[in-house]
N, C-alpha and C positions, 0 to 999 in steps of 0.2 A: 680191300680198304679198310683203314682204321676207324674203327667206331667207339663210342663210348660204351654202347652196349655190351661190346666184347670186354670193356673193362671189368664189368660186374663178374666174368669168371674169375679174374683175378681175386676180385673182393671176396667171394665166394671161399676162394682157396684159402685166404687168411682167415676167414672166418672159423675155420675148422679148427684153428687153433685156440682154446679156450682162454689163454694168455694173453692174447692179442686184444687190446681195447681200441686200437684205432687201426681198423685193416687198411685204409688208404695210406696212412703214414706208413707203415711197416713194408707194403707194398713199393711204395716209393723209395724207400730207404735201401731195402736189398737190391732193388733194380737199379738204382743210383750207383750202389757199389761197383755192382757188374759193369754197368757202362763205363764208371769210371777206372775199372781196373785194366778194361780193354784198350787197344790202340784206336786212333779215331777211325779208321776204316772199319774194324770189326766192331766198334761200338754204334757206327751208324748203319750197319747190317744187322745189327741186333736191334735196335730200336725201330728201324723200319718196319719190322714185323710186329712191334708190339700197339696193343689199342691205344687210343688218345685216353689219357692225357700223358701217355708213358715215352714224351719225346726226348729227344738227345739233350734238349736245353735245358728242360725241365730235371731230368734226372742228372745232368752234370752239374746243375745249378744246386741241385741238394748237396753237392761235395765241395767242400774247399781244397784246392789245389790237389788233383788227382793223386792220391797216395800211391807208393808202392807197397802196399801192406800186404800181410800174409793173411790167410783163411782166416787164421784163428784172432786176429786183430779186426777182421770184418766182424766177425763173431764178438768180441769184446765190445766193440761199437753200437751194435745192436743191443746188447744187454745193458750198457749204460743209457742209450738212448730211451728205450721202452721197459727199464728198471723189472728185467726178467732175469731168470737164472740162465747160466752158461747153457746148461742143457738145453733149455728152451730156445735161446738165441741161435745154438747150433742146428737145432731141429727147423727152426724158423728160415733159415737162411739157406739150408742145403735144400728143404722142400719149395721154397719160393724160386730158388735158382734153377731147379729141376723142373718145376712147372714153366718158367720163363723159358728154357730150352724148349721143351715140348712144344710152345707155342712160336717161339722165333725159328725152330728149325735145330736140329743136332748139327747139321752142317756148320753153321755160323759159330757154335761153341767149340767144336772140333777145331775149327780154324784159327779162331781165338786162343784156344789152349797152345797151340803151337808156339806161340811169342810169350807165355807165361810159366811163371816157376812151376815147379812140379806140384805144390799143394793146390794151386788154381787148376792145373791141368786135370789132376785129378777129378776136381769137383765138377769141372766142366762136362769130362767125359764119361764117368761112371754110370 
């Protein structure tokens, strides 16, 4: 059962980063990039395991035309959106991705990785 109380764990994770001013937006941005990069079936499986309000509709709604972007492009998106350094954006993206993977389950990420380019597959499975 997905609850908003479980979402607090995501927010706590984002608050660990002193450079994150808006944990809610940071979590939604990273999870939105992840959901948009996955195919439809894997995105449904991923978001089904996430707490409210991280629904597929909300996360995909944060992305205009799900792009075929690289991991570095995703990092660039975060640094531009949140006005943080490339290193901070990379750290935030990697950490929230791995936290989300732990919540949603490694198996769903490993399955999604099979259909993604090497940079995404490495991020999803390491």
